C-alpha positions in Angstrom: -26.2 -2.6 -27.6 -23.9 -4.8 -26.1 -21.5 -7.2 -28.5 -20.1 -10.9 -28.5 -16.6 -11.4 -28.8 -16.5 -12.2 -32.6 -18.6 -9.2 -33.0 -16.8 -6.1 -35.4 -15.5 -3.7 -33.2 -17.7 0.2 -32.9 -17.5 2.8 -35.1 -14.3 4.9 -33.6 -12.8 1.7 -31.5 -9.5 0.1 -32.5 -9.7 -3.6 -32.9 -7.1 -6.1 -31.2 -5.4 -6.4 -34.8 -5.1 -2.7 -35.6 -4.3 -1.8 -32.2 -1.0 -3.8 -32.6 -0.5 -2.2 -36.1 -1.0 1.3 -34.7 1.3 0.4 -31.7 4.4 -0.8 -34.1 3.8 2.6 -35.8 3.6 4.8 -32.9 6.4 7.5 -33.0 6.8 7.6 -29.2 7.8 4.1 -27.7 6.2 3.9 -24.1 9.2 1.7 -23.3 11.8 4.0 -23.6 13.6 4.8 -20.2 10.7 3.4 -18.7 8.6 6.5 -18.9 11.6 8.7 -17.3 10.7 11.7 -19.9 6.9 11.8 -18.8 8.1 11.4 -15.1 9.9 14.7 -15.7 7.4 16.6 -17.6 4.8 16.1 -15.3 6.9 16.3 -12.2 5.5 19.9 -11.6 1.8 19.0 -11.8 2.5 16.2 -9.0 4.2 18.4 -6.6 1.4 21.2 -6.9 -1.2 18.5 -6.1 -2.7 19.4 -2.9 -2.0 17.4 -0.3 -5.3 16.6 0.5 -6.0 15.1 -3.1 -3.4 12.8 -2.6 -4.8 9.5 -3.2 -3.2 6.3 -1.7 -2.5 3.3 -4.2 -5.3 0.9 -3.7 -5.2 -1.3 -7.1 -2.6 -3.5 -8.2 -0.3 -1.1 -10.2 1.0 -3.8 -12.7 -2.7 -4.2 -13.6 -3.7 -1.1 -13.4 -0.9 0.2 -16.2 -1.9 -2.6 -18.2 -5.2 -2.0 -18.4 -4.3 1.8 -19.0 -2.1 1.1 -21.8 -4.6 -1.0 -23.4 -7.2 1.8 -23.8 -5.0 4.1 -25.0 -5.8 3.1 -29.1 -9.5 3.3 -28.4 -9.1 6.8 -26.6 -7.3 8.2 -29.8 -9.7 6.4 -32.0 -12.7 8.6 -30.3 -10.7 11.5 -29.2 -11.4 13.6 -31.9 -15.2 13.8 -31.7 -15.4 13.8 -28.1 -15.9 18.0 -28.4 -18.8 16.8 -30.5 -20.6 15.2 -27.6 -19.4 17.4 -24.4 -18.2 20.8 -23.8 -17.4 20.8 -19.9 -14.3 18.3 -19.8 -10.9 18.7 -19.0 -9.9 17.5 -22.1 -5.8 18.6 -21.3 -6.2 15.7 -18.8 -7.6 13.3 -21.6 -4.9 14.1 -23.7 -1.9 13.5 -21.1 -3.5 10.1 -20.1 -0.5 8.3 -22.0 2.1 10.6 -20.0 0.2 9.7 -16.6 0.6 6.2 -17.4 4.2 6.3 -18.5 5.1 8.2 -15.3 3.3 6.3 -13.2 5.5 3.2 -14.6 8.3 4.9 -13.8 7.4 5.9 -10.3 6.4 2.3 -9.5 10.0 1.5 -10.4 11.6 4.1 -8.7 9.7 3.4 -5.6 10.4 -0.7 -5.9 14.3 0.3 -6.0 14.3 1.5 -2.5 12.2 -0.6 -0.8 13.7 -3.9 -2.4 15.8 -5.8 0.0 19.6 -5.8 -0.5 21.6 -8.6 -1.2 25.0 -9.4 -0.6 27.6 -10.5 -2.9 27.6 -13.8 -4.4 30.9 -14.6 -3.1 29.9 -14.2 0.6 26.5 -16.2 0.1 29.0 -19.2 -1.0 31.1 -18.5 1.4 28.5 -19.0 4.4 26.7 -22.1 3.1 30.1 -23.5 3.0 31.0 -22.3 6.8 27.8 -23.6 8.0 28.3 -27.0 6.3 31.5 -27.2 8.0 30.3 -26.4 12.1 27.5 -28.7 11.6 29.8 -31.6 10.1 31.9 -30.7 13.3 28.2 -30.5 15.4 27.5 -34.0 14.2 31.3 -35.5 14.7 31.1 -34.0 18.5 27.1 -35.4 19.0 28.3 -39.1 18.1 30.5 -38.8 20.8 28.2 -38.2 23.1 29.5 -34.7 23.5 26.5 -32.5 22.2 23.1 -33.2 21.8 22.5 -33.9 18.2 18.6 -33.0 18.4 20.0 -29.7 18.9 20.5 -29.9 14.7 17.0 -29.9 14.4 15.9 -27.0 12.1 18.6 -25.8 11.0 19.7 -26.0 7.1 15.9 -26.0 5.8 15.8 -22.7 4.8 17.3 -21.4 2.2 16.5 -17.5 2.6 18.9 -14.8 4.1 17.2 -15.1 7.7 17.3 -19.3 7.7 21.1 -19.0 6.7 21.9 -16.1 9.3 20.2 -17.7 12.0 21.9 -20.8 11.4 25.4 -19.6 11.5 24.5 -17.5 14.4 23.2 -20.7 16.3 26.1 -22.6 15.3 28.6 -20.1 16.4 27.0 -19.9 19.9 26.8 -23.5 20.6 30.4 -24.2 19.4 31.6 -21.3 21.5 29.6 -22.6 24.3 31.2 -26.1 24.2 34.5 -24.5 23.8 34.0 -22.7 26.9 33.1 -25.4 29.1 35.8 -28.3 28.0 38.4 -26.1 27.0 38.6 -27.1 23.4 40.2 -25.1 20.5 37.5 -23.3 19.2 37.0 -23.8 15.1 38.3 -21.2 12.6 34.7 -21.2 11.2 33.2 -19.9 14.4 34.6 -16.3 14.4 33.8 -16.2 10.5 30.2 -17.6 10.9 29.1 -14.2 13.1 30.9 -12.3 10.6 28.7 -13.7 7.9 25.6 -13.7 10.0 25.6 -10.1 10.7 26.4 -9.4 7.2 23.5 -11.5 5.5 21.0 -10.4 8.1 21.7 -6.8 7.3 21.9 -7.3 3.5 18.2 -9.4 3.8 16.4 -6.7 5.7 14.3 -4.2 4.3 15.3 -0.5 4.1 13.5 1.6 6.6 10.0 2.4 5.8 10.6 6.0 7.6 13.4 6.9 5.7 13.3 9.9 3.1 14.0 7.9 0.0 10.8 5.6 1.0 8.7 8.5 1.9 9.7 10.5 -1.2 9.1 7.6 -3.9 6.0 6.4 -2.0 4.3 10.0 -2.1 5.4 10.9 -6.0 4.1 7.3 -6.9 0.8 8.2 -4.9 0.6 11.7 -6.8 1.4 10.0 -10.2 -1.4 7.3 -9.5 -3.5 10.5 -8.5 -3.0 11.8 -11.8 -3.5 8.9 -13.8 -6.8 8.0 -12.0 -8.1 11.8 -12.6 -7.8 11.6 -15.9 -8.7 8.2 -16.8 -12.0 8.7 -15.0 -12.3 12.1 -16.5 -12.1 10.1 -20.3 -14.4 7.4 -19.1 -16.6 9.5 -18.4 -16.8 11.1 -21.6 -17.0 7.9 -23.4 -19.5 6.4 -21.3 -21.7 9.7 -22.3 -20.9 9.4 -26.1 -21.5 5.4 -26.1 -24.9 5.8 -23.8 -27.2 4.3 -26.7 -24.6 1.1 -27.3 -23.6 -0.1 -24.0 -20.1 -0.6 -24.7 -18.1 1.8 -22.7 -16.9 -1.2 -20.4 -15.7 -2.8 -23.1 -13.7 0.5 -24.8 -12.7 1.8 -21.6 -13.6 -0.6 -18.1 -13.5 0.7 -14.7 -10.3 0.5 -13.1 -12.0 -1.1 -10.2 -13.4 -3.9 -12.0 -11.3 -6.3 -11.6 -11.2 -5.7 -8.0 -14.8 -6.1 -7.3 -14.8 -9.3 -9.8 -12.3 -11.0 -7.3 -14.1 -9.6 -4.0 -17.4 -11.0 -5.9 -16.2 -14.5 -7.2 -15.6 -16.3 -3.7 -19.2 -16.1 -2.2 -20.5 -17.6 -5.3 -17.8 -20.3 -5.7 -18.8 -20.9 -2.4 -23.0 -21.3 -2.8 -22.0 -23.1 -6.3 -19.7 -25.4 -4.2 -22.4 -26.1 -1.8 -25.3 -26.3 -3.8 -25.8 -30.0 -3.9 -28.6 -31.9 -5.7 -30.2 -34.7 -3.1 -30.0 -38.2 -5.2 -33.1 -40.9 -4.4 -32.2 -43.2 -1.9 -31.9 -46.9 -3.1 -35.2 -48.3 -3.8 -37.7 -45.2 -3.7 -39.5 -43.9 -7.0 -38.6 -40.3 -8.5 -41.7 -38.4 -8.3 -43.7 -37.8 -11.2 -44.8 -34.4 -12.1 -48.7 -34.0 -12.5 
């Protein structure tokens, strides 16, 4: 039997208030070292997974980890009674569910670390912006005298990112060099500095090579962690679905990992159907039809 939002939690299921209290009293803090201990503990099992059974991450890991952590109190509450309902079950996977969640959290952090774009030093960024302002000021002064085309300034200094700033410096250095070569004028000292800064900024703004050994290894370990977690989560869910088959509340206790994605995928057509459904208003002077 389904339950409303205000209905009491079913027997063996922890209410939100109890969840908070239990989490606070738990001797094992999941935040500790972002799951590094759990990751190290499960490394052997991850590496022993056959390559053909390794899943590729196909869910939002932030949401997935949150869902996993959210169901842990309910799983703990029902764990003792599980053997009374099922015999053929990988209870070792269920007991390791928390470790799999924490290890996945750590593997995700490790993957984001090696794939995140680098950043140049703040002083380099500030100097680059100063050099850009100086060279643009010189350009405007030359354009005011009719020596450079002022329209060439369009498109510069609009973006605030690495690529925009690096591109601006490159363009400014090129134009000033071209003008100096054609007119015989002295080259501003900032031009050479602009080229060096542009190279440094554009290099820092690029993402690491996706085929590098570090990225490949981090992605593989993230996939292996994900595989172990999904396997254990689904095993736990199947047991609870059977245990609660007469109550119909298994989805509330341990929802499908793919439920949110399916809901998002089906939301747009539904909204579209509602949006395009219009009630025809009667034309002026018309008489509404009455039911017979």
